[in-house]
C-alpha positions in Angstrom: 100.5 71.4 90.3 100.8 74.9 90.7 99.4 75.3 87.6 96.5 73.5 89.1 95.9 75.8 92.1 96.2 79.1 89.6 92.4 79.2 89.7 92.0 78.6 93.6 94.9 81.0 94.2 93.2 83.7 92.0 90.1 82.9 93.9 91.6 83.5 96.9 93.2 86.8 95.6 90.1 88.1 94.7 88.4 87.7 97.9 91.5 89.5 99.5 91.4 92.4 97.3 87.3 92.6 98.0 88.2 92.3 102.0 90.9 95.4 101.3 88.9 97.5 98.9 86.0 97.1 101.9 88.7 99.2 104.0 89.0 102.0 101.4 85.7 103.2 102.8 87.5 104.0 106.4 89.9 105.8 104.3 87.4 108.0 102.7 85.6 108.5 106.2 88.6 109.6 107.5 89.8 111.8 105.1 86.0 113.6 104.2 85.0 113.1 108.1 87.9 113.2 110.9 91.0 115.0 108.9 89.2 117.0 106.0 89.6 120.5 107.8 93.4 120.1 108.7 94.0 118.3 105.1 92.5 121.2 103.6 94.2 123.6 105.6 97.4 122.0 105.0 97.1 121.9 101.2 96.2 125.3 101.5 99.3 126.6 103.1 101.5 124.7 100.7 99.1 126.9 97.9 98.0 123.5 96.5 94.0 123.0 95.4 92.0 120.4 97.3 92.5 116.7 96.4 90.7 116.2 93.0 88.1 113.2 92.2 91.1 111.9 89.7 93.5 111.8 93.0 91.7 110.3 95.1 91.3 107.3 92.6 95.1 107.6 92.7 94.9 106.3 96.2 92.0 104.2 95.7 94.2 102.0 93.4 97.6 102.4 95.1 95.4 101.4 98.2 94.6 98.3 96.5 97.9 97.4 95.2 99.0 98.3 99.3 96.4 95.5 99.8 97.8 92.7 97.6 101.2 93.8 98.9 100.5 93.3 102.4 98.6 89.5 101.6 102.1 88.8 99.4 103.9 89.7 102.7 102.0 87.4 104.9 102.2 84.7 102.5 106.3 85.2 102.0 106.8 85.2 106.0 104.6 82.8 107.0 106.7 79.7 106.6 109.4 81.5 108.9 106.6 82.9 111.3 104.4 80.1 111.1 100.6 80.7 110.0 97.9 83.2 112.1 97.5 86.4 113.7 101.1 87.1 115.0 102.5 86.5 111.7 99.7 88.9 109.9 100.6 91.4 112.7 104.2 91.5 111.7 103.2 91.9 107.9 101.0 94.7 109.0 103.1 96.5 111.0 106.2 95.8 108.7 104.2 97.3 105.4 102.8 100.0 107.8 106.3 101.5 108.5 107.3 101.6 105.1 104.2 102.8 103.2 102.9 105.2 105.9 105.0 105.6 108.4 107.9 106.6 106.8 106.3 109.1 104.4 104.5 110.8 107.5 108.2 111.2 109.4 109.5 112.7 106.1 106.6 115.0 105.8 106.5 115.9 109.2 110.4 116.7 109.1 109.9 118.9 106.1 107.1 120.6 107.5 104.7 119.7 104.9 101.9 119.1 107.2 100.9 119.6 111.1 102.2 116.7 112.9 98.6 116.2 114.7 97.2 115.5 111.2 100.3 113.2 110.5 99.5 111.4 113.8 96.3 110.9 113.3 96.6 109.5 109.9 99.5 107.4 110.6 97.4 105.8 113.5 94.2 105.3 111.9 96.6 103.5 108.9 98.1 101.2 111.2 94.7 100.6 112.5 93.6 100.1 109.3 96.3 97.6 108.0 96.3 95.5 111.1 92.9 94.6 110.2 93.2 94.2 106.5 96.2 92.0 107.9 94.1 89.5 109.9 91.4 89.6 107.7 93.9 88.3 105.1 95.7 86.1 107.1 91.9 84.4 108.2 91.2 83.8 104.7 94.6 83.0 103.0 95.3 79.3 102.8 98.8 77.6 101.5 97.9 75.7 98.3 98.2 71.9 99.4 101.9 70.4 98.6 103.6 73.9 98.6 107.0 74.0 100.4 109.0 76.6 101.9 111.1 76.4 98.7 107.8 76.6 96.5 107.5 73.5 95.4 
């Protein structure tokens, strides 16, 4: 039964991944538009060159993987919290705190970036993560016959 649901799960996962990838455009807008000058100044203050295209691709790939992790987290907590937007918000805030807030706090504590830059970036990432979780939750469906114990 689980093997029979694999193609459906793969299609569903690809759809969710596409939704997350659409969010990557917003991230580029943030980095190239809203905080570009602050980011460049912070990199310069650290004696580092501007972010390269190769580094940007790493961020895109890991952003994609965070999207997968977000929907996995939603699916994992869904049996306890129930399906829907509330559970998506719990998943989003959890992932955001671990993947974005904690690193921003660390960077701010070590004076690696200005507080204003970190705050704008963290708030942007929170909004982006919540949107991705809500879209993912709207698309995600448990395979029929699955229980909390996995079968």
